[in-house]
C-alpha beads as a LAMMPS data file, in Angstrom:
LAMMPS data file: protein, C-alpha beads

337 atoms
336 bonds

1 atom types
1 bond types

-500.0 500.0 xlo xhi
-500.0 500.0 ylo yhi
-500.0 500.0 zlo zhi

Masses

1 110.0

Atoms # bond

1 1 1 398.638 266.465 -47.065
2 1 1 397.487 264.781 -43.831
3 1 1 396.358 266.385 -40.578
4 1 1 396.070 264.761 -37.153
5 1 1 395.589 265.768 -33.536
6 1 1 398.550 265.205 -31.206
7 1 1 398.316 263.957 -27.586
8 1 1 399.220 267.486 -26.493
9 1 1 396.000 268.790 -28.055
10 1 1 397.791 270.568 -30.870
11 1 1 397.317 269.823 -34.571
12 1 1 399.989 268.594 -36.988
13 1 1 399.810 268.744 -40.778
14 1 1 402.304 266.879 -42.915
15 1 1 403.007 267.844 -46.509
16 1 1 405.536 266.697 -49.100
17 1 1 407.654 269.474 -50.554
18 1 1 410.310 268.495 -53.127
19 1 1 410.027 264.848 -52.059
20 1 1 410.520 265.558 -48.361
21 1 1 407.824 265.297 -45.706
22 1 1 407.603 268.439 -43.589
23 1 1 405.365 268.914 -40.516
24 1 1 403.568 272.057 -39.368
25 1 1 402.152 272.194 -35.848
26 1 1 399.683 274.727 -34.481
27 1 1 397.070 275.112 -31.747
28 1 1 394.179 274.750 -34.227
29 1 1 393.574 272.506 -37.206
30 1 1 392.868 275.479 -39.473
31 1 1 396.128 277.206 -38.584
32 1 1 398.134 274.004 -39.075
33 1 1 396.627 273.484 -42.532
34 1 1 397.183 277.151 -43.395
35 1 1 400.883 276.974 -42.546
36 1 1 401.359 273.793 -44.580
37 1 1 399.422 275.187 -47.538
38 1 1 401.351 278.447 -47.421
39 1 1 404.689 276.637 -47.428
40 1 1 403.615 274.416 -50.304
41 1 1 402.331 277.371 -52.301
42 1 1 405.524 279.331 -51.719
43 1 1 407.615 276.458 -53.029
44 1 1 405.355 275.946 -56.009
45 1 1 405.276 279.688 -56.554
46 1 1 408.852 279.722 -57.801
47 1 1 407.692 277.709 -60.817
48 1 1 404.320 279.453 -61.237
49 1 1 403.554 282.035 -63.903
50 1 1 401.205 284.974 -63.378
51 1 1 398.647 283.229 -65.594
52 1 1 398.822 280.103 -63.431
53 1 1 398.398 282.180 -60.269
54 1 1 395.344 283.907 -61.735
55 1 1 393.750 280.626 -62.802
56 1 1 394.506 279.043 -59.431
57 1 1 392.916 281.982 -57.645
58 1 1 389.823 281.789 -59.848
59 1 1 389.402 278.056 -59.230
60 1 1 389.825 278.531 -55.480
61 1 1 387.288 281.358 -55.260
62 1 1 384.663 280.705 -57.935
63 1 1 382.474 278.667 -55.593
64 1 1 381.786 281.701 -53.415
65 1 1 381.683 284.385 -56.120
66 1 1 378.444 285.731 -57.527
67 1 1 377.824 284.574 -61.125
68 1 1 378.417 288.059 -62.503
69 1 1 381.706 288.473 -60.584
70 1 1 382.911 285.009 -61.654
71 1 1 382.123 285.869 -65.276
72 1 1 384.026 289.152 -65.093
73 1 1 387.043 287.472 -63.436
74 1 1 387.181 284.835 -66.176
75 1 1 387.006 287.504 -68.887
76 1 1 389.683 289.602 -67.209
77 1 1 392.069 286.648 -66.851
78 1 1 391.771 285.908 -70.579
79 1 1 391.942 289.527 -71.714
80 1 1 393.943 291.771 -69.413
81 1 1 397.252 290.085 -68.602
82 1 1 398.622 288.967 -71.965
83 1 1 401.687 291.215 -71.630
84 1 1 402.809 289.806 -68.280
85 1 1 401.005 286.468 -67.943
86 1 1 404.090 284.464 -68.950
87 1 1 406.318 285.958 -66.213
88 1 1 407.229 283.619 -63.352
89 1 1 406.172 285.001 -60.015
90 1 1 409.627 284.555 -58.471
91 1 1 410.941 286.924 -61.158
92 1 1 408.212 289.488 -60.631
93 1 1 409.219 292.928 -59.350
94 1 1 407.416 296.029 -58.211
95 1 1 408.827 297.922 -61.196
96 1 1 407.395 295.352 -63.622
97 1 1 403.945 295.694 -62.097
98 1 1 404.140 299.491 -62.068
99 1 1 405.026 299.536 -65.785
100 1 1 402.099 297.206 -66.508
101 1 1 399.722 299.492 -64.566
102 1 1 400.974 302.529 -66.494
103 1 1 400.651 300.789 -69.876
104 1 1 397.227 299.338 -69.078
105 1 1 395.840 302.642 -67.805
106 1 1 396.814 304.351 -71.070
107 1 1 393.960 302.517 -72.823
108 1 1 391.574 301.850 -69.942
109 1 1 389.693 303.903 -67.377
110 1 1 391.009 304.376 -63.854
111 1 1 388.253 302.135 -62.519
112 1 1 389.041 299.326 -64.984
113 1 1 392.748 299.588 -64.149
114 1 1 392.093 299.355 -60.431
115 1 1 389.746 296.409 -60.918
116 1 1 392.267 294.490 -63.037
117 1 1 395.120 295.139 -60.623
118 1 1 392.880 294.217 -57.691
119 1 1 392.316 290.791 -59.231
120 1 1 396.028 290.333 -59.926
121 1 1 397.012 291.488 -56.435
122 1 1 394.540 289.115 -54.774
123 1 1 395.798 286.189 -56.875
124 1 1 399.447 286.843 -55.994
125 1 1 398.542 287.172 -52.317
126 1 1 396.530 283.951 -52.121
127 1 1 398.619 281.739 -54.378
128 1 1 402.141 282.982 -53.614
129 1 1 401.881 285.143 -50.482
130 1 1 403.283 288.033 -52.519
131 1 1 402.335 291.663 -51.997
132 1 1 403.540 294.692 -53.926
133 1 1 402.961 298.387 -53.454
134 1 1 402.232 300.192 -56.712
135 1 1 400.636 303.526 -57.525
136 1 1 397.212 303.266 -59.141
137 1 1 395.346 305.960 -61.089
138 1 1 392.836 307.965 -59.115
139 1 1 389.182 307.617 -60.050
140 1 1 387.834 311.093 -60.854
141 1 1 384.653 312.167 -59.053
142 1 1 381.603 311.044 -61.016
143 1 1 379.370 313.726 -62.421
144 1 1 375.808 312.429 -62.347
145 1 1 373.502 313.352 -65.210
146 1 1 370.160 313.813 -63.479
147 1 1 367.108 314.572 -65.619
148 1 1 364.828 317.440 -64.662
149 1 1 361.192 316.876 -63.780
150 1 1 360.125 318.081 -67.216
151 1 1 362.680 315.718 -68.814
152 1 1 361.220 312.819 -66.846
153 1 1 357.679 313.666 -67.909
154 1 1 358.767 313.875 -71.543
155 1 1 360.498 310.501 -71.288
156 1 1 357.367 308.872 -69.860
157 1 1 355.360 310.200 -72.812
158 1 1 357.831 308.550 -75.219
159 1 1 357.578 305.127 -73.557
160 1 1 355.647 302.129 -74.790
161 1 1 353.692 300.360 -72.012
162 1 1 356.435 297.804 -71.176
163 1 1 359.399 300.150 -70.797
164 1 1 357.113 302.705 -69.143
165 1 1 356.704 300.295 -66.217
166 1 1 360.485 300.123 -65.768
167 1 1 360.925 303.907 -66.028
168 1 1 358.230 304.545 -63.402
169 1 1 359.604 301.916 -61.014
170 1 1 363.112 303.422 -61.235
171 1 1 362.265 307.119 -61.449
172 1 1 359.681 307.138 -58.654
173 1 1 360.683 304.241 -56.419
174 1 1 364.469 304.085 -57.031
175 1 1 364.443 300.438 -58.134
176 1 1 367.470 299.062 -59.974
177 1 1 367.047 297.451 -63.383
178 1 1 367.909 293.962 -62.073
179 1 1 365.336 294.374 -59.315
180 1 1 362.765 295.508 -61.871
181 1 1 363.412 292.529 -64.143
182 1 1 363.072 290.137 -61.172
183 1 1 359.802 291.679 -59.913
184 1 1 356.679 289.483 -60.067
185 1 1 353.041 290.320 -59.446
186 1 1 353.249 288.307 -56.239
187 1 1 355.604 290.976 -54.878
188 1 1 352.851 293.624 -55.089
189 1 1 350.403 294.062 -52.224
190 1 1 348.139 297.049 -52.812
191 1 1 350.458 300.005 -53.349
192 1 1 353.423 298.312 -51.642
193 1 1 356.135 296.500 -53.604
194 1 1 358.511 294.088 -51.874
195 1 1 361.957 294.289 -53.472
196 1 1 363.854 291.129 -52.604
197 1 1 365.358 289.664 -55.788
198 1 1 367.832 290.608 -58.504
199 1 1 368.025 289.283 -62.068
200 1 1 371.603 288.850 -63.261
201 1 1 373.421 287.231 -66.158
202 1 1 375.466 284.083 -65.544
203 1 1 377.326 281.727 -67.883
204 1 1 374.105 279.715 -68.123
205 1 1 371.974 282.751 -68.974
206 1 1 369.812 284.924 -66.740
207 1 1 369.152 283.801 -63.187
208 1 1 367.230 285.379 -60.319
209 1 1 369.120 285.763 -57.057
210 1 1 366.808 285.425 -54.066
211 1 1 368.515 288.387 -52.358
212 1 1 369.783 291.634 -53.872
213 1 1 373.349 292.856 -53.655
214 1 1 373.159 294.189 -50.086
215 1 1 370.904 293.471 -47.143
216 1 1 369.685 297.075 -47.335
217 1 1 368.299 296.243 -50.775
218 1 1 365.617 293.968 -49.310
219 1 1 362.993 296.629 -48.786
220 1 1 359.352 297.672 -49.163
221 1 1 358.445 300.656 -51.356
222 1 1 355.052 302.341 -51.366
223 1 1 354.161 303.716 -54.804
224 1 1 351.442 306.189 -55.838
225 1 1 348.323 304.572 -57.283
226 1 1 348.945 305.704 -60.871
227 1 1 352.200 303.696 -60.934
228 1 1 350.510 300.548 -59.597
229 1 1 347.755 300.977 -62.199
230 1 1 350.371 301.236 -64.976
231 1 1 351.891 297.897 -63.920
232 1 1 348.719 296.046 -64.823
233 1 1 347.785 292.591 -63.536
234 1 1 349.118 289.064 -63.861
235 1 1 349.528 285.725 -62.133
236 1 1 351.535 285.614 -58.932
237 1 1 354.755 284.343 -60.564
238 1 1 354.437 286.357 -63.777
239 1 1 357.120 289.020 -64.326
240 1 1 355.839 292.582 -64.120
241 1 1 358.338 293.778 -66.739
242 1 1 358.911 291.142 -69.408
243 1 1 362.316 292.273 -70.645
244 1 1 365.851 291.605 -69.389
245 1 1 368.013 294.162 -67.550
246 1 1 370.141 294.689 -70.679
247 1 1 367.068 295.263 -72.831
248 1 1 365.762 297.780 -70.306
249 1 1 368.953 299.791 -70.817
250 1 1 368.832 299.416 -74.596
251 1 1 365.255 300.614 -74.850
252 1 1 365.993 303.477 -72.485
253 1 1 368.809 304.625 -74.774
254 1 1 366.295 304.905 -77.628
255 1 1 363.982 306.998 -75.450
256 1 1 366.695 309.318 -74.172
257 1 1 367.855 309.952 -77.749
258 1 1 364.340 311.017 -78.710
259 1 1 364.201 313.334 -75.693
260 1 1 367.686 314.796 -76.093
261 1 1 368.883 313.289 -72.793
262 1 1 372.291 312.104 -73.994
263 1 1 374.421 310.864 -71.112
264 1 1 371.489 310.058 -68.820
265 1 1 371.688 306.349 -67.997
266 1 1 368.706 304.289 -66.908
267 1 1 370.401 303.997 -63.509
268 1 1 370.340 307.795 -63.212
269 1 1 366.562 307.611 -62.857
270 1 1 367.225 306.281 -59.331
271 1 1 369.204 309.423 -58.657
272 1 1 366.373 311.532 -60.066
273 1 1 364.002 309.966 -57.526
274 1 1 366.469 310.577 -54.684
275 1 1 367.009 314.195 -55.753
276 1 1 363.276 314.874 -55.857
277 1 1 362.895 313.420 -52.356
278 1 1 365.819 315.510 -51.102
279 1 1 364.415 318.713 -52.625
280 1 1 361.106 318.046 -50.848
281 1 1 362.864 317.794 -47.496
282 1 1 362.565 314.020 -47.018
283 1 1 365.116 312.910 -44.363
284 1 1 368.230 311.239 -45.739
285 1 1 367.613 308.025 -43.766
286 1 1 364.196 307.590 -45.412
287 1 1 365.687 308.195 -48.882
288 1 1 368.511 305.757 -48.132
289 1 1 366.091 303.045 -46.997
290 1 1 363.769 303.600 -49.957
291 1 1 366.622 303.325 -52.451
292 1 1 368.319 300.358 -50.785
293 1 1 371.654 302.136 -50.301
294 1 1 373.832 300.577 -47.597
295 1 1 375.423 303.982 -46.849
296 1 1 374.909 307.618 -47.831
297 1 1 378.049 307.988 -49.973
298 1 1 376.221 307.772 -53.317
299 1 1 373.354 309.954 -52.099
300 1 1 375.721 312.750 -51.116
301 1 1 377.403 312.549 -54.523
302 1 1 373.973 312.794 -56.151
303 1 1 373.035 315.808 -54.042
304 1 1 376.137 317.612 -55.274
305 1 1 374.568 317.296 -58.724
306 1 1 371.061 318.338 -57.694
307 1 1 368.801 319.182 -60.620
308 1 1 369.372 322.682 -61.924
309 1 1 365.708 323.691 -61.814
310 1 1 365.559 323.032 -58.076
311 1 1 368.972 324.580 -57.507
312 1 1 367.795 327.734 -59.317
313 1 1 364.549 327.725 -57.328
314 1 1 366.359 327.721 -53.998
315 1 1 368.894 330.261 -55.230
316 1 1 366.019 332.605 -56.121
317 1 1 364.444 332.023 -52.687
318 1 1 367.718 332.891 -50.932
319 1 1 368.315 335.966 -53.045
320 1 1 364.744 337.141 -52.504
321 1 1 365.169 336.697 -48.743
322 1 1 368.348 338.785 -48.636
323 1 1 366.911 341.308 -51.096
324 1 1 363.897 341.841 -48.841
325 1 1 365.740 341.869 -45.523
326 1 1 369.057 343.535 -46.268
327 1 1 368.894 345.510 -49.507
328 1 1 367.305 348.578 -47.888
329 1 1 369.911 348.655 -45.123
330 1 1 372.929 348.326 -47.399
331 1 1 371.691 351.045 -49.767
332 1 1 371.315 353.675 -47.075
333 1 1 373.507 356.667 -47.496
334 1 1 376.245 356.802 -44.900
335 1 1 375.642 359.233 -42.067
336 1 1 377.544 362.488 -42.260
337 1 1 380.413 362.724 -39.832

Bonds

1 1 1 2
2 1 2 3
3 1 3 4
4 1 4 5
5 1 5 6
6 1 6 7
7 1 7 8
8 1 8 9
9 1 9 10
10 1 10 11
11 1 11 12
12 1 12 13
13 1 13 14
14 1 14 15
15 1 15 16
16 1 16 17
17 1 17 18
18 1 18 19
19 1 19 20
20 1 20 21
21 1 21 22
22 1 22 23
23 1 23 24
24 1 24 25
25 1 25 26
26 1 26 27
27 1 27 28
28 1 28 29
29 1 29 30
30 1 30 31
31 1 31 32
32 1 32 33
33 1 33 34
34 1 34 35
35 1 35 36
36 1 36 37
37 1 37 38
38 1 38 39
39 1 39 40
40 1 40 41
41 1 41 42
42 1 42 43
43 1 43 44
44 1 44 45
45 1 45 46
46 1 46 47
47 1 47 48
48 1 48 49
49 1 49 50
50 1 50 51
51 1 51 52
52 1 52 53
53 1 53 54
54 1 54 55
55 1 55 56
56 1 56 57
57 1 57 58
58 1 58 59
59 1 59 60
60 1 60 61
61 1 61 62
62 1 62 63
63 1 63 64
64 1 64 65
65 1 65 66
66 1 66 67
67 1 67 68
68 1 68 69
69 1 69 70
70 1 70 71
71 1 71 72
72 1 72 73
73 1 73 74
74 1 74 75
75 1 75 76
76 1 76 77
77 1 77 78
78 1 78 79
79 1 79 80
80 1 80 81
81 1 81 82
82 1 82 83
83 1 83 84
84 1 84 85
85 1 85 86
86 1 86 87
87 1 87 88
88 1 88 89
89 1 89 90
90 1 90 91
91 1 91 92
92 1 92 93
93 1 93 94
94 1 94 95
95 1 95 96
96 1 96 97
97 1 97 98
98 1 98 99
99 1 99 100
100 1 100 101
101 1 101 102
102 1 102 103
103 1 103 104
104 1 104 105
105 1 105 106
106 1 106 107
107 1 107 108
108 1 108 109
109 1 109 110
110 1 110 111
111 1 111 112
112 1 112 113
113 1 113 114
114 1 114 115
115 1 115 116
116 1 116 117
117 1 117 118
118 1 118 119
119 1 119 120
120 1 120 121
121 1 121 122
122 1 122 123
123 1 123 124
124 1 124 125
125 1 125 126
126 1 126 127
127 1 127 128
128 1 128 129
129 1 129 130
130 1 130 131
131 1 131 132
132 1 132 133
133 1 133 134
134 1 134 135
135 1 135 136
136 1 136 137
137 1 137 138
138 1 138 139
139 1 139 140
140 1 140 141
141 1 141 142
142 1 142 143
143 1 143 144
144 1 144 145
145 1 145 146
146 1 146 147
147 1 147 148
148 1 148 149
149 1 149 150
150 1 150 151
151 1 151 152
152 1 152 153
153 1 153 154
154 1 154 155
155 1 155 156
156 1 156 157
157 1 157 158
158 1 158 159
159 1 159 160
160 1 160 161
161 1 161 162
162 1 162 163
163 1 163 164
164 1 164 165
165 1 165 166
166 1 166 167
167 1 167 168
168 1 168 169
169 1 169 170
170 1 170 171
171 1 171 172
172 1 172 173
173 1 173 174
174 1 174 175
175 1 175 176
176 1 176 177
177 1 177 178
178 1 178 179
179 1 179 180
180 1 180 181
181 1 181 182
182 1 182 183
183 1 183 184
184 1 184 185
185 1 185 186
186 1 186 187
187 1 187 188
188 1 188 189
189 1 189 190
190 1 190 191
191 1 191 192
192 1 192 193
193 1 193 194
194 1 194 195
195 1 195 196
196 1 196 197
197 1 197 198
198 1 198 199
199 1 199 200
200 1 200 201
201 1 201 202
202 1 202 203
203 1 203 204
204 1 204 205
205 1 205 206
206 1 206 207
207 1 207 208
208 1 208 209
209 1 209 210
210 1 210 211
211 1 211 212
212 1 212 213
213 1 213 214
214 1 214 215
215 1 215 216
216 1 216 217
217 1 217 218
218 1 218 219
219 1 219 220
220 1 220 221
221 1 221 222
222 1 222 223
223 1 223 224
224 1 224 225
225 1 225 226
226 1 226 227
227 1 227 228
228 1 228 229
229 1 229 230
230 1 230 231
231 1 231 232
232 1 232 233
233 1 233 234
234 1 234 235
235 1 235 236
236 1 236 237
237 1 237 238
238 1 238 239
239 1 239 240
240 1 240 241
241 1 241 242
242 1 242 243
243 1 243 244
244 1 244 245
245 1 245 246
246 1 246 247
247 1 247 248
248 1 248 249
249 1 249 250
250 1 250 251
251 1 251 252
252 1 252 253
253 1 253 254
254 1 254 255
255 1 255 256
256 1 256 257
257 1 257 258
258 1 258 259
259 1 259 260
260 1 260 261
261 1 261 262
262 1 262 263
263 1 263 264
264 1 264 265
265 1 265 266
266 1 266 267
267 1 267 268
268 1 268 269
269 1 269 270
270 1 270 271
271 1 271 272
272 1 272 273
273 1 273 274
274 1 274 275
275 1 275 276
276 1 276 277
277 1 277 278
278 1 278 279
279 1 279 280
280 1 280 281
281 1 281 282
282 1 282 283
283 1 283 284
284 1 284 285
285 1 285 286
286 1 286 287
287 1 287 288
288 1 288 289
289 1 289 290
290 1 290 291
291 1 291 292
292 1 292 293
293 1 293 294
294 1 294 295
295 1 295 296
296 1 296 297
297 1 297 298
298 1 298 299
299 1 299 300
300 1 300 301
301 1 301 302
302 1 302 303
303 1 303 304
304 1 304 305
305 1 305 306
306 1 306 307
307 1 307 308
308 1 308 309
309 1 309 310
310 1 310 311
311 1 311 312
312 1 312 313
313 1 313 314
314 1 314 315
315 1 315 316
316 1 316 317
317 1 317 318
318 1 318 319
319 1 319 320
320 1 320 321
321 1 321 322
322 1 322 323
323 1 323 324
324 1 324 325
325 1 325 326
326 1 326 327
327 1 327 328
328 1 328 329
329 1 329 330
330 1 330 331
331 1 331 332
332 1 332 333
333 1 333 334
334 1 334 335
335 1 335 336
336 1 336 337
């Protein structure tokens, strides 16, 4: 493939397809290359299997994917498409894909099904310029398991000093486990913690990303003094919590079993912190900034599952209000006609 600028100012890209040189001209170099690449891919697509399209997509994109996303794509390509990977893309039909979605969803969650099909759809689009419309399973609304304040206190009492740091950072300051594992003593200034890194697993092991998942995640959180005291002291580059994100979750599962908190994930401690703030009347924007959420979608879902003890408290307040103000009036005997 060669590209050159013409005297007219337009760009021409030449590509060999089936032994013949074909030219594609456009007003910009990028558009000229895109047209030539698309034509070449479409011709090659007739001989390409689904597996080849998936591998080609992965190779084209892996340079810009996060390590965790690249790892999941590679696993999915090896694991999820064995039933249809041999099919040539020029023989692929909407009905074939719909049957695969139905069969796959029988043994996988709606989210996993949508993720797998999303990868397949993107690969077919990029490599073969093919798009299909299929019906995907709906993801049911998530029901968050939020511990009560007494549950949280009990969990803290069950913690050893190392996991206790992680539980306090998540349950009071809404930090994620990857953010906790990446935290160093240099990120602490007085009672303020600067959250600006995320520890993730890659093919080469754990690495620390200099920036968290979203720009909103780069934030400063002010903690109460007892939390800062529990973190202890260390050199500037020393990790505050000396265990990996996966080990944080594993050790939390031991604690929740002791406390009878089955179903409460470590990540749900973030939601506990947000629910407490909401029950105290903290504005949503402050809660959103503190937790590093880029929008309020998750927060609103959490609020729908507000802790029962606070829900009961406000229900009692409302009932007491109406009991005091209206009960006397509604119990009056009706006036005689």
